[in-house]
C-alpha positions as CSV (number, residue, x, y, z in Angstrom):
1,M,38.0,-4.1,7.3
2,T,34.6,-2.9,8.4
3,M,33.4,0.7,8.2
4,A,33.6,1.0,12.0
5,H,37.3,0.0,11.9
6,R,37.9,2.5,9.1
7,G,36.3,5.3,11.1
8,A,38.2,4.4,14.2
9,W,41.5,5.0,12.4
10,A,40.5,8.5,11.2
11,A,42.0,10.2,14.2
12,C,43.4,7.6,16.6
13,L,45.8,8.9,19.1
14,F,48.4,6.5,20.6
15,L,50.0,8.1,23.7
16,L,53.2,6.2,23.9
17,A,55.8,7.2,26.4
18,A,58.8,9.1,25.0
19,G,61.5,6.6,23.9
20,S,59.1,3.7,23.7
21,T,58.0,1.7,20.6
22,S,54.8,-0.1,19.8
23,A,56.6,-3.3,20.6
24,Q,57.6,-2.0,24.0
25,A,61.3,-2.2,23.4
26,P,63.5,-0.8,26.1
27,A,64.1,3.0,25.9
28,E,67.9,2.4,25.5
29,A,67.4,0.2,22.4
30,K,68.8,1.8,19.3
31,G,67.2,1.4,15.9
32,P,66.1,3.2,12.7
33,P,64.9,6.8,13.4
34,G,61.3,5.9,12.7
35,L,61.0,3.2,15.4
36,V,61.4,5.3,18.5
37,V,59.1,8.1,19.7
38,P,61.3,11.1,20.3
39,P,61.3,12.7,23.8
40,G,58.4,15.1,24.3
41,M,56.5,13.7,21.3
42,R,53.5,11.5,20.9
43,A,52.9,8.8,18.3
44,V,49.7,9.7,16.4
45,A,48.0,7.4,13.8
46,V,46.2,9.2,11.0
47,R,44.3,7.7,8.2
48,L,45.0,9.4,4.9
49,G,42.4,10.4,2.4
50,K,42.8,9.6,-1.3
51,T,45.9,7.6,-1.9
52,D,48.1,8.9,-4.7
53,A,51.4,7.9,-6.2
54,A,53.6,9.7,-3.7
55,T,52.1,7.7,-0.8
56,G,54.1,4.7,-2.0
57,F,57.3,6.6,-1.4
58,I,56.5,7.5,2.3
59,L,58.5,5.3,4.5
60,P,59.4,5.3,8.2
61,G,62.0,8.0,8.9
62,A,60.7,10.2,6.1
63,R,59.3,13.7,6.8
64,V,55.9,14.9,5.6
65,D,53.6,17.9,5.8
66,L,50.0,17.0,6.7
67,V,47.3,18.9,4.9
68,A,43.5,19.0,5.7
69,V,41.3,19.1,2.6
70,A,37.6,20.1,2.9
71,R,35.1,19.9,0.1
72,D,33.2,23.2,-0.6
73,G,30.6,22.1,-3.0
74,A,30.8,19.5,-5.7
75,D,33.8,20.9,-7.6
76,K,35.6,23.1,-5.0
77,A,38.1,22.1,-2.3
78,V,39.9,24.1,0.4
79,A,43.3,22.9,1.7
80,K,45.1,24.0,4.8
81,T,48.5,22.8,6.2
82,V,47.9,21.4,9.7
83,V,51.5,20.4,10.6
84,E,54.8,20.6,8.8
85,N,58.1,18.6,8.7
86,V,56.6,15.7,10.7
87,L,58.6,12.5,11.3
88,V,56.9,9.3,10.0
89,L,57.2,6.5,12.5
90,A,55.3,3.8,10.6
91,V,53.2,3.2,7.5
92,D,50.3,0.8,7.2
93,V,48.6,0.1,3.8
94,T,45.4,-2.0,4.0
95,Q,44.2,-3.7,0.8
96,P,40.4,-3.7,0.6
97,P,38.6,-7.1,0.3
98,A,38.2,-8.4,-3.3
99,D,34.4,-8.4,-3.2
100,K,34.4,-4.6,-2.2
101,P,36.4,-2.7,-4.7
102,A,37.7,0.5,-3.2
103,E,40.9,2.5,-2.8
104,M,43.6,1.1,-0.5
105,V,43.6,2.7,3.0
106,T,46.9,4.2,4.2
107,T,47.5,5.0,7.8
108,L,50.6,6.9,8.9
109,T,51.9,6.9,12.5
110,V,53.8,10.2,13.0
111,A,55.6,11.9,15.9
112,L,53.9,15.1,17.0
113,T,54.1,17.4,20.0
114,P,51.0,17.2,22.2
115,A,49.7,20.5,20.9
116,D,50.2,19.4,17.2
117,A,48.4,16.1,18.1
118,L,45.4,18.0,19.2
119,K,45.5,20.2,16.0
120,L,45.6,17.2,13.8
121,S,42.8,15.5,15.8
122,Q,40.6,18.5,15.3
123,A,41.5,18.7,11.6
124,T,40.5,15.1,10.9
125,E,37.0,15.6,12.3
126,K,35.4,16.8,9.1
127,R,38.3,16.9,6.6
128,E,40.4,14.5,4.6
129,I,44.1,14.4,5.4
130,R,46.8,14.3,2.7
131,A,50.5,13.7,3.2
132,L,53.0,15.7,1.2
133,L,56.4,14.0,1.1
134,R,59.3,16.4,1.9
135,P,62.8,15.9,0.4
136,P,65.4,14.3,2.6
137,E,67.5,16.8,4.7
138,K,71.2,17.0,4.1
139,K,73.3,16.2,7.2
């Protein structure tokens, strides 16, 4: 993956119609909760910053809080919650090439309202995004 590709994923918005999937399945198709964009929402892909152990537990259908982290000097960081209780639609983990050792790149596709999609897009401009996994809700 080139640096241009990595930058393109930093705040990529996919404006899928409500009820559609990336595979363009019919709106009436039923499936796991993470595969269909809920009505009134948008599917938004966001590249996560540093990958930590919890990232491996984030699966489609999970709920996360997305936090923007900005560096304030060499040893200070400021974190701010951008959106809370967000449905994860898809998870993509890209392994770096063997000749260029680096961290794995994780991209989440999440369901957001149009207003929250704009908030997240602004937050990714100069900040790193972290995902905080929420516990499953009881039904």
